Each structure stands twice: as structure tokens, then as C-alpha cells.
KEKE-3310 file (N, C-alpha, C; in steps of 0.2 Angstrom, whole numbers, plus 5000, padded with zeros to 4 digits):
npx = (4889:4883:4888:4883:4883:4899:4902:4897:4907:4918:4916:4915:4928:4933:4938:4948:4958:4964:4975:4972:4958:4944:4942:4926:4926:4933:4929:4917:4917:4925:4917:4904:4913:4915:4903:4900:4911:4922:4937:4949:4951:4965:4964:4962:4944:4936:4929:4913:4908:4919:4933:4948:4965:4981:4988:4978:4978:4989:4994:4981:4988:4999:4992:4986:4996:5000:5006:5000:4988:4981:4978:4989:5000:5006:4997:4991:4983:4988:4990:4982:4978:4989:4999:5009:5004:4995:4984:4978:4980:4986:4981:4971:4961:4961:4975:4975:4972:4981:4982:4971:4958:4952:4934:4933:4940:4951:4944:4954:4962:4963:4956:4946:4937:4930:4918:4902:4896:4907:4916:4912:4898:4894:4892:4896:4896:4902:4922:4926:4919:4920:4934:4932:4930:4939:4948:4942:4937:4936:4945:4955:4960:4955:4955:4950:4939:4943:4957:4962:4962:4968:4980:4984:4983:4993:5006:5015:5016:5006:4993:4995:4995:4983:4976:4979:4973:4960:4955:4947:4939:4937:4941:4950:4955:4951:4940:4931:4938:4952:4944:4941:4953:4961:4951:4954:4965:4965:4956:4966:4971:4972:4971:4975:4978:4980:4982:4971:4960:4970:4963:4950:4951:4954:4965:4969:4976:4983:4976:4980:4976:4970:4967:4957:4946:4946:4939:4927:4922:4919:4909:4900:4894:4889:4897:4899:4887:4889:4902:4905:4906:4917:4925:4925:4914:4911:4898:4887:4874:4876:4868:4874:4878:4869:4867:4870:4875:4891:4904:4905:4916:4919:4907:4910:4898:4894:4883:4883:4875:4864:4868:4868:4855:4845:4837:4825:4828:4843:4850:4867:4868:4882:4893:4898:4915:4928:4936:4947:4964:4966:4976:4983:4980:4976:4973:4955:4938:4924:4928:4940:4949:4951:4964:4971:4968:4960:4956:4946:4937:4930:4924:4915:4911:4902:4893:4888:4885:4881:4887:4894:4908:4924:4939:4948:4944:4940:4953:4956:4948:4954:4967:4963:4956:4968:4974:4967:4977:4982:4993:5001:4999:5013:5018:5026:5033:5029:5039:5034:5026:5038:5033:5027:5028:5015:5010:5003:5006:5012:4998:4997)
npy = (5050:5042:5030:5037:5051:5052:5048:5061:5071:5066:5066:5080:5083:5086:5074:5071:5079:5079:5072:5062:5054:5061:5062:5057:5051:5042:5031:5028:5024:5012:5004:5001:4995:4983:4979:4975:4967:4954:4950:4934:4922:4916:4902:4886:4884:4870:4856:4851:4834:4830:4828:4837:4829:4826:4820:4815:4830:4833:4822:4825:4839:4833:4826:4839:4844:4835:4828:4818:4817:4819:4814:4817:4818:4832:4840:4849:4852:4861:4870:4877:4885:4890:4893:4898:4912:4919:4908:4905:4908:4918:4919:4924:4915:4895:4882:4868:4851:4845:4856:4866:4881:4883:4889:4898:4910:4908:4905:4910:4900:4904:4905:4901:4892:4898:4901:4899:4891:4884:4887:4899:4898:4891:4877:4868:4861:4861:4861:4849:4842:4851:4847:4837:4837:4847:4837:4828:4835:4837:4849:4852:4842:4831:4816:4800:4793:4781:4779:4788:4779:4768:4772:4780:4769:4762:4766:4763:4771:4781:4772:4767:4779:4784:4774:4776:4791:4788:4780:4764:4758:4746:4750:4762:4770:4778:4788:4797:4799:4805:4818:4823:4823:4830:4843:4846:4850:4863:4870:4875:4884:4900:4920:4927:4941:4952:4969:4977:4966:4968:4982:4979:4973:4980:4990:5005:5011:5003:5005:5018:5035:5036:5022:5019:5031:5026:5014:5019:5024:5012:5007:5016:5019:5003:4993:4985:4978:4967:4958:4958:4953:4939:4933:4943:4943:4930:4925:4923:4923:4935:4947:4951:4966:4975:4990:4994:4982:4976:4977:4966:4959:4957:4952:4939:4929:4923:4918:4913:4907:4903:4894:4881:4883:4884:4894:4908:4920:4920:4923:4927:4930:4927:4918:4930:4936:4934:4947:4947:4951:4954:4961:4952:4943:4946:4941:4949:4947:4933:4931:4935:4945:4957:4966:4976:4981:4995:4996:4986:4992:5000:4998:4988:4999:5006:4998:4991:4998:5012:5026:5041:5041:5049:5049:5049:5045:5029:5028:5027:5019:5007:5006:5003:4990:4985:4983:4972:4962:4946:4939:4924:4909:4898:4885:4870:4861:4844:4830:4818:4802:4788:4782:4764:4748:4747:4762:4773:4778:4793:4800:4811)
npz = (5013:4997:4984:4971:4976:4977:4965:4957:4964:4958:4945:4942:4944:4956:4964:4957:4957:4970:4982:4989:4995:5000:5020:5024:5009:5008:5018:5016:5003:5005:5012:5005:4996:5002:5002:4990:4985:4989:4995:4989:4997:5006:5006:4998:4992:5000:4989:4984:4987:4984:4992:4996:4997:5002:4992:4981:4977:4971:4961:4954:4950:4942:4932:4924:4921:4912:4895:4889:4891:4878:4862:4854:4862:4867:4870:4883:4901:4904:4893:4886:4897:4905:4918:4922:4913:4918:4920:4908:4888:4881:4868:4853:4850:4856:4851:4845:4843:4828:4822:4825:4827:4842:4845:4854:4865:4878:4896:4910:4922:4934:4947:4946:4951:4961:4950:4943:4935:4922:4907:4893:4890:4902:4902:4908:4925:4935:4942:4936:4928:4919:4915:4909:4896:4885:4886:4877:4866:4849:4841:4852:4863:4856:4860:4867:4882:4882:4878:4885:4899:4898:4895:4907:4915:4910:4914:4931:4940:4940:4943:4955:4963:4960:4967:4979:4981:4978:4989:4994:4982:4970:4956:4952:4942:4932:4920:4925:4938:4935:4931:4943:4949:4945:4946:4959:4962:4951:4960:4969:4963:4966:4967:4980:4989:4983:4978:4979:4989:5000:5003:5004:5016:5024:5022:5019:5013:5002:4989:4977:4975:4962:4959:4968:4962:4952:4958:4963:4950:4945:4951:4952:4937:4935:4932:4942:4942:4934:4936:4951:4966:4975:4964:4955:4943:4934:4940:4934:4920:4905:4897:4879:4874:4880:4879:4864:4852:4854:4838:4824:4824:4838:4843:4836:4828:4838:4848:4863:4877:4871:4862:4870:4880:4868:4872:4870:4876:4880:4869:4867:4878:4890:4901:4914:4913:4924:4930:4939:4939:4926:4920:4914:4908:4894:4876:4876:4880:4873:4859:4859:4852:4857:4861:4870:4887:4891:4879:4879:4891:4884:4875:4884:4889:4880:4872:4884:4895:4891:4899:4899:4899:4902:4893:4902:4916:4910:4909:4924:4927:4924:4930:4942:4940:4939:4950:4956:4952:4961:4970:4963:4960:4965:4957:4954:4941:4936:4939:4927:4923:4916:4900:4898:4887:4886:4883:4876:4857:4852:4841:4828)
capx = (4888:4883:4890:4881:4888:4905:4905:4896:4913:4922:4913:4916:4935:4936:4942:4955:4964:4965:4979:4970:4951:4943:4939:4921:4923:4936:4926:4910:4917:4927:4911:4902:4915:4914:4895:4900:4915:4924:4943:4950:4952:4969:4966:4959:4940:4933:4924:4908:4908:4926:4938:4956:4970:4989:4990:4973:4979:4998:4991:4979:4992:5003:4988:4986:5001:5001:5002:4998:4979:4979:4979:4995:5003:5008:4993:4990:4978:4993:4993:4975:4978:4995:4998:5013:5004:4990:4980:4974:4988:4990:4980:4964:4958:4967:4978:4973:4976:4981:4983:4964:4959:4945:4930:4933:4945:4952:4947:4959:4960:4964:4950:4940:4934:4922:4912:4894:4900:4912:4915:4908:4892:4891:4889:4901:4894:4910:4929:4926:4914:4925:4942:4932:4928:4944:4949:4938:4935:4941:4947:4958:4965:4954:4956:4944:4939:4947:4963:4965:4963:4974:4987:4984:4985:5001:5011:5011:5015:4999:4990:4998:4995:4976:4974:4978:4970:4953:4955:4941:4938:4940:4945:4951:4959:4944:4940:4928:4943:4954:4942:4939:4960:4961:4945:4954:4972:4965:4953:4971:4976:4969:4979:4974:4983:4979:4980:4963:4960:4972:4959:4944:4950:4953:4970:4966:4984:4982:4976:4983:4971:4969:4963:4951:4943:4942:4933:4920:4919:4915:4903:4893:4892:4885:4900:4899:4881:4890:4908:4904:4908:4924:4927:4922:4911:4908:4892:4878:4874:4873:4868:4881:4874:4864:4864:4873:4880:4899:4907:4903:4923:4920:4904:4910:4894:4895:4878:4885:4873:4861:4869:4865:4851:4840:4832:4825:4832:4848:4854:4870:4871:4887:4894:4904:4923:4934:4941:4954:4971:4965:4981:4987:4976:4973:4966:4947:4929:4923:4933:4947:4949:4952:4972:4969:4964:4960:4950:4940:4934:4929:4918:4911:4905:4900:4889:4885:4884:4880:4888:4897:4917:4930:4945:4951:4938:4942:4962:4955:4944:4959:4971:4958:4957:4977:4975:4965:4982:4985:4997:5001:5002:5017:5017:5032:5030:5030:5041:5029:5030:5040:5030:5030:5027:5008:5007:5000:5010:5006:4994:4999)
capy = (5050:5037:5030:5042:5058:5051:5049:5067:5075:5064:5070:5089:5083:5086:5068:5067:5084:5078:5069:5057:5054:5064:5055:5054:5047:5031:5028:5025:5020:5006:5002:5000:4991:4977:4973:4971:4963:4948:4946:4930:4918:4913:4892:4883:4882:4863:4856:4846:4828:4829:4831:4836:4825:4829:4814:4819:4836:4829:4816:4831:4842:4830:4827:4845:4845:4827:4830:4810:4816:4820:4808:4820:4817:4838:4844:4848:4858:4869:4872:4883:4889:4890:4895:4906:4916:4919:4905:4909:4905:4922:4917:4923:4906:4892:4881:4861:4846:4845:4865:4867:4883:4881:4895:4904:4913:4902:4908:4911:4894:4906:4909:4898:4886:4902:4903:4897:4886:4883:4890:4904:4900:4888:4869:4860:4863:4862:4859:4842:4843:4856:4844:4831:4841:4847:4831:4824:4841:4836:4854:4851:4836:4827:4808:4797:4793:4774:4780:4792:4777:4764:4777:4779:4762:4758:4767:4762:4776:4783:4769:4767:4788:4783:4771:4781:4796:4785:4772:4757:4759:4742:4752:4768:4772:4780:4795:4802:4801:4809:4823:4823:4824:4838:4848:4850:4853:4867:4874:4877:4890:4907:4923:4929:4946:4959:4975:4976:4963:4968:4988:4977:4970:4988:4994:5011:5012:4997:5007:5024:5040:5035:5017:5021:5035:5021:5008:5024:5023:5005:5004:5019:5017:4999:4989:4978:4973:4960:4959:4961:4948:4937:4933:4950:4942:4923:4922:4922:4926:4942:4949:4955:4972:4980:4995:4993:4979:4978:4977:4961:4956:4955:4944:4932:4925:4915:4918:4912:4902:4898:4885:4875:4882:4885:4897:4912:4923:4915:4926:4933:4929:4924:4919:4934:4932:4935:4954:4947:4946:4957:4962:4947:4938:4949:4946:4951:4943:4927:4931:4936:4952:4965:4964:4980:4982:5002:4998:4983:4995:5007:4994:4990:5007:5009:4993:4988:5005:5020:5031:5043:5039:5050:5045:5051:5043:5026:5025:5026:5010:5003:5007:5000:4982:4981:4982:4967:4956:4943:4932:4921:4903:4895:4878:4869:4858:4840:4825:4813:4794:4786:4776:4760:4747:4748:4766:4774:4782:4801:4800:4818)
capz = (5008:4995:4979:4967:4977:4978:4957:4955:4965:4954:4937:4943:4944:4964:4970:4953:4958:4976:4985:4991:4992:5008:5025:5022:5004:5012:5023:5012:4995:5008:5016:5001:4993:5006:5003:4983:4983:4994:4993:4989:5002:5005:5008:4991:4993:4997:4984:4987:4987:4981:4997:4995:5001:4997:4987:4975:4975:4969:4956:4948:4946:4937:4923:4924:4916:4907:4887:4887:4891:4872:4857:4851:4868:4865:4873:4893:4902:4904:4887:4887:4906:4906:4927:4919:4909:4920:4918:4900:4883:4876:4859:4853:4851:4860:4845:4846:4837:4821:4824:4823:4832:4845:4843:4859:4870:4882:4900:4916:4927:4942:4956:4940:4954:4962:4946:4945:4929:4919:4898:4893:4890:4908:4902:4912:4929:4939:4937:4934:4920:4913:4913:4903:4890:4882:4883:4868:4860:4842:4840:4857:4864:4851:4864:4870:4888:4884:4877:4891:4904:4894:4895:4914:4918:4907:4921:4936:4945:4940:4946:4963:4965:4959:4972:4984:4981:4979:4990:4992:4974:4964:4950:4955:4938:4928:4916:4929:4943:4931:4932:4948:4952:4942:4951:4968:4960:4949:4965:4973:4959:4968:4968:4987:4991:4978:4983:4980:4993:5005:5003:5006:5024:5028:5021:5014:5009:4998:4982:4977:4974:4953:4959:4971:4957:4946:4961:4962:4944:4940:4957:4950:4931:4935:4932:4946:4941:4931:4938:4958:4974:4978:4958:4951:4939:4934:4945:4932:4913:4905:4889:4878:4872:4882:4877:4857:4850:4849:4832:4822:4823:4845:4840:4832:4826:4843:4851:4869:4881:4868:4861:4877:4883:4866:4873:4864:4882:4883:4864:4867:4887:4892:4910:4915:4913:4931:4931:4945:4935:4922:4916:4914:4902:4886:4871:4879:4876:4871:4854:4859:4847:4858:4865:4874:4892:4889:4872:4882:4896:4882:4870:4887:4889:4875:4872:4889:4901:4888:4898:4896:4903:4897:4892:4908:4917:4908:4912:4933:4930:4920:4935:4949:4938:4939:4957:4958:4951:4966:4970:4957:4960:4962:4955:4951:4936:4940:4936:4925:4926:4912:4897:4894:4881:4884:4884:4866:4853:4849:4835:4825)
cpx = (4889:4886:4889:4885:4896:4905:4903:4905:4918:4921:4915:4924:4938:4941:4948:4960:4966:4972:4978:4963:4950:4941:4933:4919:4928:4930:4917:4911:4922:4920:4906:4903:4914:4907:4896:4904:4918:4933:4943:4954:4962:4971:4961:4951:4938:4926:4919:4910:4914:4931:4946:4960:4975:4991:4983:4976:4985:4997:4986:4983:4998:5000:4985:4991:5005:4999:5000:4990:4978:4981:4987:4999:5008:5005:4992:4985:4981:4994:4991:4976:4985:4997:5005:5012:4997:4984:4977:4983:4989:4989:4972:4958:4962:4967:4977:4975:4975:4981:4976:4965:4949:4941:4931:4940:4946:4951:4952:4955:4959:4958:4942:4936:4928:4917:4907:4896:4906:4911:4910:4902:4889:4886:4892:4900:4897:4917:4930:4923:4917:4931:4939:4931:4932:4947:4947:4936:4941:4948:4952:4961:4962:4956:4949:4944:4944:4952:4966:4965:4967:4981:4987:4987:4992:5006:5010:5013:5009:4995:4990:4996:4985:4971:4973:4974:4961:4954:4948:4940:4942:4945:4945:4953:4953:4943:4936:4934:4948:4953:4943:4947:4960:4958:4949:4964:4969:4959:4958:4975:4972:4975:4975:4980:4984:4979:4973:4960:4962:4965:4952:4944:4956:4958:4969:4974:4985:4981:4977:4977:4968:4965:4957:4946:4941:4936:4928:4918:4915:4910:4897:4891:4887:4890:4901:4894:4883:4897:4908:4907:4914:4930:4929:4921:4912:4904:4885:4880:4873:4872:4873:4878:4869:4862:4865:4875:4887:4900:4906:4910:4922:4915:4906:4906:4892:4886:4877:4881:4867:4859:4871:4860:4842:4836:4831:4829:4837:4851:4859:4870:4878:4890:4900:4911:4924:4937:4947:4959:4971:4971:4985:4985:4974:4976:4959:4945:4931:4929:4938:4952:4952:4958:4972:4966:4958:4952:4943:4934:4929:4923:4914:4907:4899:4894:4885:4883:4881:4884:4894:4903:4919:4936:4949:4950:4939:4949:4959:4954:4949:4964:4968:4959:4963:4975:4972:4969:4985:4991:4998:5002:5009:5015:5025:5031:5031:5034:5036:5033:5033:5037:5034:5029:5020:5007:5008:5006:5006:5002:4993:4993)
cpy = (5044:5037:5036:5051:5057:5052:5059:5071:5073:5067:5076:5089:5086:5079:5067:5074:5083:5071:5064:5057:5059:5059:5053:5050:5040:5028:5026:5021:5013:5002:4998:4995:4983:4974:4972:4967:4958:4946:4938:4927:4916:4904:4892:4883:4872:4863:4850:4840:4827:4832:4831:4832:4828:4824:4816:4825:4834:4828:4822:4837:4839:4828:4833:4847:4840:4829:4824:4810:4816:4815:4810:4818:4828:4841:4843:4851:4864:4873:4878:4888:4888:4896:4899:4910:4917:4917:4903:4905:4911:4920:4920:4918:4899:4888:4872:4856:4846:4853:4866:4874:4884:4887:4901:4907:4909:4907:4909:4905:4897:4906:4904:4894:4891:4903:4898:4893:4887:4884:4896:4904:4893:4881:4865:4866:4867:4860:4853:4840:4845:4850:4839:4834:4843:4842:4826:4829:4836:4842:4856:4847:4830:4819:4805:4795:4784:4772:4783:4785:4773:4768:4776:4773:4761:4761:4767:4765:4780:4778:4765:4775:4785:4778:4773:4786:4794:4779:4769:4757:4751:4745:4758:4774:4773:4786:4800:4804:4806:4818:4826:4828:4830:4844:4851:4853:4860:4871:4878:4883:4896:4911:4928:4937:4953:4963:4978:4971:4965:4977:4984:4976:4976:4991:5000:5015:5008:4998:5015:5029:5038:5029:5017:5026:5029:5015:5013:5023:5017:5003:5009:5018:5009:4992:4983:4977:4967:4957:4961:4952:4946:4938:4938:4948:4932:4920:4920:4924:4932:4944:4953:4961:4976:4986:4996:4988:4980:4976:4970:4956:4953:4951:4941:4925:4920:4921:4917:4906:4902:4895:4880:4873:4880:4890:4905:4919:4924:4920:4930:4933:4924:4924:4926:4933:4937:4942:4952:4945:4950:4958:4957:4943:4941:4941:4944:4946:4938:4926:4930:4940:4959:4964:4968:4983:4989:5001:4991:4985:4999:5003:4990:4994:5008:5003:4989:4996:5011:5024:5037:5047:5043:5048:5043:5044:5034:5023:5022:5018:5006:5001:5001:4992:4982:4980:4975:4960:4954:4941:4926:4914:4901:4887:4874:4861:4848:4834:4821:4807:4792:4783:4773:4755:4749:4754:4768:4778:4789:4798:4808:4820)
cpz = (5003:4990:4974:4968:4975:4968:4957:4958:4961:4949:4937:4943:4950:4963:4964:4954:4965:4979:4985:4993:5002:5015:5022:5014:5005:5013:5019:5007:5001:5010:5010:4993:4995:5003:4994:4982:4991:4993:4995:4997:5002:5005:5000:4995:4994:4990:4986:4985:4984:4987:4995:5000:4998:4992:4979:4972:4970:4961:4951:4946:4940:4932:4922:4919:4912:4898:4886:4888:4884:4868:4854:4856:4867:4867:4879:4894:4902:4897:4886:4892:4908:4915:4925:4916:4914:4920:4911:4894:4880:4870:4860:4854:4851:4850:4847:4842:4831:4818:4821:4830:4835:4843:4847:4863:4876:4890:4906:4920:4933:4943:4950:4946:4959:4958:4947:4941:4926:4908:4899:4892:4896:4906:4904:4920:4935:4936:4934:4930:4915:4911:4907:4896:4883:4880:4877:4864:4852:4840:4847:4857:4860:4854:4866:4878:4889:4884:4883:4898:4902:4894:4901:4916:4915:4911:4927:4944:4948:4944:4954:4966:4964:4967:4978:4984:4982:4980:4994:4986:4972:4960:4951:4948:4933:4925:4921:4937:4942:4932:4939:4952:4951:4945:4954:4966:4958:4955:4971:4968:4959:4970:4973:4986:4989:4980:4987:4987:5000:5007:5006:5013:5028:5027:5018:5010:5002:4990:4983:4975:4967:4955:4963:4970:4952:4949:4960:4956:4941:4943:4952:4944:4933:4933:4933:4946:4939:4934:4946:4960:4972:4969:4952:4943:4940:4939:4940:4925:4912:4897:4886:4872:4873:4880:4868:4855:4850:4842:4830:4825:4832:4844:4839:4829:4830:4848:4860:4871:4877:4865:4864:4877:4875:4866:4869:4870:4880:4874:4868:4875:4886:4900:4909:4917:4922:4931:4936:4938:4929:4917:4914:4908:4897:4881:4877:4875:4872:4864:4853:4855:4850:4863:4868:4879:4893:4884:4877:4885:4891:4878:4879:4890:4885:4873:4877:4895:4898:4892:4896:4899:4898:4898:4898:4913:4917:4911:4920:4933:4928:4927:4938:4946:4937:4945:4959:4954:4957:4965:4967:4963:4960:4963:4952:4946:4939:4935:4933:4924:4918:4908:4900:4887:4880:4885:4877:4867:4851:4841:4831:4820)
residu = (MET:ASN:MET:LYS:ALA:ILE:ALA:SER:VAL:VAL:GLY:CYS:GLY:PHE:VAL:LEU:SER:LEU:ALA:SER:LEU:PRO:VAL:TRP:ALA:GLU:ASP:THR:LEU:MET:GLN:GLU:ALA:ASN:GLU:LEU:PHE:ALA:PRO:ILE:PRO:LYS:GLU:ALA:PRO:GLU:ILE:LYS:ASN:ASN:PRO:ALA:THR:GLU:VAL:LYS:VAL:GLU:LEU:GLY:LYS:MET:LEU:TYR:PHE:GLU:PRO:ARG:LEU:SER:ARG:SER:ALA:LEU:ILE:SER:CYS:ASN:THR:CYS:HIS:ASN:VAL:GLY:LEU:GLY:GLY:ALA:ASP:TYR:GLN:GLU:THR:SER:THR:GLY:HIS:GLY:TRP:LYS:LYS:GLY:PRO:ARG:ASN:ALA:PRO:THR:VAL:LEU:ASN:SER:VAL:PHE:ASN:VAL:ALA:GLN:PHE:TRP:ASP:GLY:ARG:ALA:LYS:ASP:LEU:ALA:GLU:GLN:ALA:LYS:GLY:PRO:VAL:GLN:ALA:GLY:VAL:GLU:MET:ASN:ASN:THR:PRO:GLU:ASN:VAL:VAL:LYS:ASN:LEU:LYS:SER:MET:PRO:LEU:TYR:VAL:ASP:MET:PHE:LYS:GLN:ALA:PHE:PRO:GLY:GLU:ALA:ASP:PRO:VAL:THR:PHE:ASP:ASN:MET:ALA:LYS:ALA:ILE:GLU:VAL:PHE:GLU:ALA:THR:LEU:ILE:THR:PRO:ASN:ALA:PRO:PHE:ASP:LYS:TYR:LEU:LYS:GLY:ASP:THR:THR:ALA:LEU:ASN:LYS:ASP:GLU:LYS:VAL:GLY:LEU:SER:LEU:PHE:VAL:GLU:HIS:GLY:CYS:VAL:SER:CYS:HIS:GLY:GLY:VAL:ASN:MET:GLY:GLY:ASP:ASP:TYR:TYR:GLN:LEU:GLY:VAL:VAL:GLU:MET:PRO:ARG:GLU:GLU:ILE:LEU:ALA:GLY:ASP:LYS:GLY:ARG:PHE:SER:VAL:THR:HIS:ALA:GLU:GLY:ASP:GLU:PHE:MET:PHE:LYS:SER:PRO:SER:LEU:ARG:ASN:ILE:GLU:LEU:THR:PRO:PRO:TYR:PHE:HIS:SER:GLY:VAL:VAL:TRP:ASP:LEU:THR:GLU:ALA:VAL:THR:VAL:MET:ASN:ASN:SER:GLN:LEU:GLY:ALA:ASP:LEU:SER:ASP:GLU:GLU:ILE:HIS:LYS:ILE:VAL:ASP:PHE:LEU:LYS:SER:THR:THR:GLY:GLU:GLN:PRO:LYS:VAL:GLU:HIS:PRO:ILE:LEU:PRO:ALA:PRO:THR:LYS:ASP:THR:LEU:HIS:PRO:GLU:LEU)
# end
């Protein structure tokens, strides 16, 4: 039986009333799920043209937590992509230099290595390119590559670690190498072993009956079209408002990828966000104005699907989405090197 048949059973209330799905539905659901999704791997993927080594990953971790990459010496990568908060910052839009507010909600850094590109509009082709942006953005770290390199070179421990991480280079302490080191560290921030991952690997007991019903609804009603694959999103750009535009507060005057390409067909196109660990990363949408996950699913139902989903069905989809929360990366906060007389003083 296909997913449409399963959904018809769900729609008439049959599956919802059972303690578990029938055997035929169990087999079909798992088979379909494995064709549309993939589990998060247990090991960090390799980065093309940027091989990871132990010292490079450690350097990247230190730089990820290093507030002196910012002009104020207050803001680090972890400020807006907190590994203890699901890789995000629990803000509608992030607060940067001089208490300025950024224009968009900070996407999670967790599993971001699996995205086709970075940022909501995909303007950074990879994590290394993404790492350079906030350092220089006036509403974020408000710094310059020259100041960053000067600061890093002022601390002997960093100079030594860059030499080890990028052997054979005459001058390894560069802005590009800073970004490469952060990239290999961020690639380790993955969240395997979610209940949904265990289900994809064959454990039929990993999801309860409500989560399985939510999965079947998620697939049948087309949510998977934009939120499939290993990261349940992040694989392409999709139009917001296929059926109807969400309210203006959610749009926030943002035309998405159009700001990068200026192509007429890219208006209101956004890179689909990953739904992995979604319960940990409110608020939602690029504007960050929706704080409740059930409301977010309802908005997507109305604006993207036009499906006649009941409140109970929406709650089942939310139950399923919560099953994608995986093991959070355990990151020990690094001890950063002491400043020297040549280390730049903060500018607030």
C-alpha cells in the first residue's frame, strides 16, 4: 500500500485509534521513509579541499568561541550559534555590535555541513565562506580581516597552532585559514541517533504511534518536498507562499534569494531550513516572529500546502518533528590564549 493509502486510513481515524500501525503499514512507511530521508551519520563528513586534522579542528573550536574576532571582543560565532541552544541563539534576530539587530533569524549551525549553501538566501557556498561574513558585517562582529589577522598574530599560541594546522605555508595565519579552521570544527557539530534515525535504520519501536502517524502525514501532504534528505531541508531554494502569502509580520519585507540574484523568479525564495532538532531552535522563519512549533506547522499548512489538516493532525506532525532531535554535540569550552601588548583593545 502506498503513502496515499496510508494517509486515507489516517484521515478516517483508523490509524489514530490503534495502539500501533498495522504490519503492512509499518513496512510501507519505513520503506517510503528510507527513500525520502537518510539518517545523520555518526562521523563528521569530509570537507572538499579542506582536510580535517586534530589540530585544525581544535584550532577551529577555539576560533569558534573566540570573541576577539569581533571589534568589541564580546561576540563570537557561538554567540549567535550557541552549541548549548541547538546551535541557534533564542532570538528573533541576532544582536550584534553596538546592540544592532540583524535582519534575519540565525539558522542553527548543527548539521549545517549538509546544507547546499549557507544563510537563508544561500549567498555563501560553504561553511568557510559563511564564517567570513559575520566577522565583517557591521550589524554582527563589525571587524576587518586585517584586524582579525593582527589579533591572531599577537598571540603566540594561535601562531603555533596555525603553523601546525596549515603546514608548509609561509604565512599560515590568514583570514582564509581562520575560516577553514572554523569550517572543519563546525562540520563536527552533527546530531546522530535521533529516534527518527534509529527508525530509518530499522528499529520500528523507535517512533511511537503518534510520531508514525505524523511521519505519514508529513510525507503524504508534501512537507517532504522541501524537507527531505539527511538534513530534512537545506538542499535547495523554495518559494514561500505557494498557496497564499503568510502574514506580513512573517514576511518582514524580505524577498529572500532575490537579494542575491536579483532574478525575478527568485522573489520570496528561501533555502529551506533544516527541521532536525527543530524543537530546540525557536523562534521560526527567517523573521523569527513565530515562537510556537505548532503555529509554525499551521502557517506552513496554510501558505505552502493548502491541506485541510485538523488540529489533531498538525499535533501529530509536531510529534514526528520532535523525534528528529538527536544527540547534541558535547563541546568543552576551550581555554583561549592570553592577550599580549599587541592584541587590539575592544572598540564598543
